[in-house]
N, C-alpha and C positions, 0 to 999 in steps of 0.2 A: 618344562614339564605344566601338565595345568592345573591348578587350584579348584576345584568346584566348589563354591559355593552358591549354596540356595538360600533365597530369603523371600518371605514375604511379607506386609504391612507389619507384623510384629517383629519381624528379627531375621537373622542369618541362624541358618542350622547347617549340620556337618563341614566337611572339608578336611584337607590334610593341611597339616603346618610346613611352611620352608620359609626362609629367609626370615627368619624369628619373624613370621606374623602366623595371627591364628585366625579364626572365627569371631574370637570378641574385641578383637582390636580391629578387624574390617568392618564388624557392624559398628564400633566406635564410630568410625571414619565415616561413615556411610549418613550415622542419625546428624552426625555433626555438617555434612554436607548437603543435609535436607534441610537441616534448620536454618544452614547460611541462604538455600535457597527461597524458603518460606519468605525470609526478613526481603530479601532484596527484590521479590517477584509479586508479595503479595501472597494472604491465604487464600484466597477465590482461583487463583491460577492454578498456584500448587494442589492444591486439593484436587482439583480435573484433572493434572497433566502427570504431576511428578508424584504424585502422592501414591499412586497403584503401581509405580516403581519398584522392581526388584533387584536383590544384588545377583549376576548368573558366574558363570567361570570366569578365572581370572589367570592369564597367562604370565608366568612370570617371565620367561624367556623374551616373551614379544612387548610386554608392560599392555597386552589390550584386556580390559574390561568389559564384559557383556553388563548389561542392565536389560533387565525384560519388563518389556510393557504388554500389555491384557491384547493387543491388537494390531494389524499391521499399520491401520490410519493414525493409531495413537502412536506407533514405533516413528511414523515419515514425520509426524505433527512434532512433537518431543525434540527430533534430530534434527528439525530445521529452527524452531524457535531456540531448544534450551541448549542443544548439542555441545555449543562453545563454552558456554555458562560449569555446564556440568566436567568436559575436558578439562577447564582450568582450574576447578574445583579439586577432584582429582588429582593433578598433579602438583597441588600444593598440601598434599598428607601427607606425601613420603614415604608410600610405598611402591613406588615405579612406576604408577600406572604411565604412560604416554597416549596409547589410544584408546577411546571410550565407541562401544557400539551398542547401538538400541536395537535390541531385539524382539519380534514376538515371543509372548512366551508359549505359545504352541509348539506342538513339533515341526521340523519342515520351514522355519521362518526364514525369513530372508533378511541378514543384517545389514544395517544401513552403519557404515563406519564415517566416523567423525576424522578428516584427516590431522592427525598429529601437527601439532604447532609446528615443528621443525619442517615440515614436507608444506607450510604452507606460504614458504618463503617467495621471494617475487619470482616468476613462471613466465613463459611464453613460449618455450620453447619445443618444438615442435616435437612428434616420435619421428623417429627415423625410418618409420615404412612409410613414409608420403600421406599420411594421414594429413587434412586440412588443417592446418596453423589455429583455427578458431576452434574449432572443433578438440582439438586436443588439451587448450587451454580451458576451454568448458569443462570438462574433463577433470582436469586439475583444482580449478580456483571455483568451480561453480557458477562461474557466469554463464547467463541463459541465454542460449544463442538466439533465441524467438525476440529478444529486446536487441535490436540493430536500429539502425538508421532507415533500411526502408520502413520497418511496421514502425515507424514513429509518425504518427500524423501531422501535420504542422498547420497554422495560421495566424496571425498576426498577434496571437495571445501568447507564442510560443516561438517564434519565429525566431529571433537574436540569438535566443538560447540553444536551438538546435543547431545554427549555423556558426557558432562560436565553439559548439561541443564536435563539429564534424572540421573545425581549425584544430581544435587540438589532437585530431586523430589523424591528421593529416601526414603525408610523406615530409613536404615543408613546413618545415620550425615554426610555431605561431608567432602574430606580434606580440603578444601577451602571453602573460604567467603570472601565477596562476587564475584559473578561471574559477568564478564564481558563479554558481547556481544557485536563486532560491524562489521557492514559491511555495503554494500549501500543500497540505499531505495527498497523495495520490494522484500529482499533474504530471508525472513523467519525470522528476528529477534522477531517480535511482534507474530510469529506464535510459536514459542518456549517460549515464555514467557507463552500465556494460555495453552501450553502445560505442562509447570511445575505446573500450578496452578491448572489444571483440574490431574493431575498424584497423587500431594501429597493432592488434597482434595479425593482422595478413600483410601488413608491409616491413615490419619489424618483427619476424618471429626468433628473431634471437635478443630481443629485450628485453628485460626483467620488468612485468608488472604488478602493483598489488595495490588489493581493491578492499579496503575495510570500513567498519561503521565504526566513527567516533567513540564509540561505549566500548568496541573490539581493541582501536588504538588504547584507549587507556584499562583495559586489563592487562591484556599482555604487557604494559608497560607497567603495572604493582606486579605481574608474576614476574617479571624478569630482575625488580629490587630484590623480590623475597627470596628467588634464588641465585640472588646477587653476581647477573650475567648480563648485565644493562649493555655490553660492550656487543655481545650477540644480537640483541633489538636493534641497537643503534647501528649495526652494520647491514644488517637486515635493509631497514626503513632508507638507506644512505646508496644502498645498491640500485633502488628501483630506477628504472628509466618513466616510470610512467605512477603515479601517486595518485589513487583514488578515493578521496573520504566522504563518507556520507553522514547525514545528522551532524556535521561538526557542533549544532551549536548543543551537544552533549556534553563537552567539555566545559561547558559554565562554570565557574566555581572550583574548578580542579587543577588546585596551581600549579603542584610538582608535575602534571601533565600536561599544563600549558606549554611549562617549559619548554620542555621534551618538544613537545607538536612545533615552535617556533624553531628551534635547533634545526630542525627536521628540513622546516619550509625550507629555512634561510641558506641550508645545505643544498637542498636538492636543486632550488633556484640556480644557483650561485655556479653548478655544476650543468647547470641545462635540462633537467629531467622537466619534464612536464607534467602540472598537477591541476586537478580537477574537482573542485570541491562543493558539497550539496549542502542545504541548511534549510529551516523553514522561514528563513525571515533573511532580510538585507543583513551585510555588517554590522553596520551603524549600527542596528536595533537588537542584537546579540548581549544584552547584560549580564554581567560575571566573567569576561573574556578580557586578557589582559591587550589594551592599548595596541599593544606590538603589534598583534599578532592582527588584529584586525585593520590596521595599515596596511600588513605585508597582503591581506587578503584582497582589500578595496584596492590596493595597487593594479592589480591586473585588469582584468575586465568583468564587471558584475551584472549579469542577466537576469532577468527574470521572467518566469511563467504563472501568466495572470490564468486565472480560471477561465475554463474552457466556457465559449458563446455556445449559444443552441446549433449553428453549422457546424462545429467542429463535432460537436458531442453526437451529432448526425452522421458527418464524414470517417468519426472512428468507430462507431457501430456498424456503418455498411461495410469499412474496411475489415473488420471483423465476420462478417458474417461472409464476404467473399475466401475469408481465409480457411473457413469452417465447411465450407464446400456445402452448407446447407441452406435451402431456403426456406426451413421449418418456422422460422421468426422474418413474419412477415413486414411491408414496410409499415402499417399503421400501427404494428406494435413497437417497431425499431423506433419510431416519430413517440409513442408514447413514453419510451425510455428515455427519448434524447431531450422531451420535455417536462418530464417528473423528477428525474434524479442528474441533480446540479451540483451536488455539492464535489465531488472530483471523478478522477475517471477510472480509477480502481473498482470506487462501488459501482461504477457506470457500468463497467466489464462483467465484473459479479454476476452481475443483476441479468446482462445479457447470456452467461454462460448458466446461468440457473436456467434460463427459460430455454434453451439450446440440451441440457442435458433433459429437464425435464421431457423433452418431444423425443429423444431417445428413447427414454425407459418406456413412455405412453405408445410410441409407436405414431404418432398423429401432429401436425404443425396447433402451432403456438396460436389462438386465436386473441384477441382484443379480451374477450370476458376472463380468459384462463389468465392471461397476464398480469390483468388485476386481481387477481385472485390469487396467485403463487408469488407475486412481487406486493401483497398489501401490507407489510410491516414496511418497508424500503418506502414504497411512496407515500405511505404516511408520514415515515420522518422526513421526507423530502418537501412536503408539502409547505408552500410557499402561506403566508399568513394574506389573504386577500381580504381589502378593505371594501364598505358598500360603497365609499365614496369611487375607489379605483375602477369598480362595477357599472357605475350612474355615468360616470365621465366618458368610461368606453361603450357603452350603449348610446349615449346622447352620440357621439361621432362616430358610429358605424350608421345611425339612423339619419343623422345631418338633421338634430334639432338641439335647441342652446340647453343647455346642463339644468339649467331651472326649470324647464319642463318637468326633470323626473321629481319637483315637489311640489309643484303646484297642481290646481285643484280642475285643468282642463278637460277633456272626455272626449276630445276630435281622438280618431280612429290614429291619425298620424302621429298622436302625442300617445295613446292609452296602451298604444300596441308597444314600442319600447321600453315604456313604462313595464307593461309589466312581464316584457323579456327579464329585464333590470331586475325585477321583484324575485322572479324564478330562478335568476344564477345567484342571488342572494340566500336567498333559503339552501340551495346545492351548495354553492361554495364557503359559505361561512359559516360560523357557529353560532350567529346570532339569532335570537327564538322569533316568532310571527308576532308579538306585539312591537320587537326593537325597531324589525325591517319597518312595519306597518310608519312607524315613529318616524323615521327615518325619511323616506317616501312621502313629508309632509302632512305627518298626523294621521295617518290614514288607520284605520280600525283593522288588527289580525285577519277579520274574517275576507277582507278584501286583498289581502296576499294569500291566501287562500285560496279565493276565488282565480287569482292571476297565475297560480304554479299548478292549476290543477288546469286552466284553462290552455296555457303553454304547454304541458304534458299530450294534451288530446291533440294541440295542432303540429308537435312534432311526427308524430304518427301519420295526419294525412296530407300535412303541408313541407314539402322537400324545402321550399326556401326559408321557410323557418327554420326546420332543422338546421341547414348549413348556416345558416345567421347563428344560432346555438354553439356547433363546431366552431365556429369561426371564432367566437367570442370566447369561449373557453381556452380555449389553446391561445389564444393573444393575452389573457387574464392569468394563466397558469407560465406562459413561458416567461 
């Protein structure tokens, strides 16, 4: 029997009463859920994504509750980013809600199902239809098949982490346990966890695999305590043959959660289960975590992922371009992205995807000028602060003159031209004013700087060698 509840931002309207529930009770529960989520995620995110949600149909027989989103995009985003929170919040309201779906409010919407917590138990058993094991696991657990070892581009900055991850996923039992991978945001830690799960499922389809973030571990543990059902929670974790935990730093300061996590890790290690954990810092640098946990984590293999260098960033973009099968983003644009966006790989790939999407929308290749316009905010945010001293040293080295000549009064062409190039780059690459640039170049007047800038601008149009010098020096300074 389906109970229909329709709710706009003001409240719930209509509905038949069953199982001692009525629309007023459902409305009160929804407002309580909304209030808790607003406190948890902050007013800005809540107002943007969760405030527009309304109550939809609730089926008491299956325990399925629909929440209505204003668009398909919003439904996808809320499902991906707040789905688990909504499921857990409704399960604590004692209305019998087991499953929450986010549905577009308009007719004919496709429902996005949040798998009930009971169905998120360790899986990995393929369907008897002969489907590929990794594909079956992806459907059940949300593992991303593109995040495999083949698509992970490696160099010296992440080689140890990748080879260690491959060892955890291999048929042969690894020499270490657990594996602890740490590094900054967007460097590939989560990619490796997904790759481990996919590779392990290929050779051990009957073994249970459990992947969760530290936040989800904590939320499910708290939910189990409230439901007085911690034994089910413990049994579920301890049945895993491969446990993958992401962002472990988030259990800092959570005493009971840490205690349960420690017991889980100890039991799994004792039974020979494989464990891989990711964090944004090394075990010894995580504050507010039980020393026994840190000791256990550091007792396996600790592998770090360093920020990607220029060569790795170029290799990653070239690999993504090959995967896309499109040549719309040329080498010059790829080099611009690799040199300009150095913060993390996720942002780098996001910028590439944005250019690729733009190219498909307008039906033409992306030029360098187009890329700089489309990605202006990202490029500006990633711009490194270049100093005039760096520019002077780079120009002196390039033209093979003494660095002191940049500030000298000599007017010989072999000295004056490099000095003008340095002034031009100082004006282009730094926020310094013309008088400030003049003072740093030996106390010269701002008019001298203006003359130098105009001279080099004119030479770049007619002299290919000067233009090449400027491009080389600019890439060197920005890279």
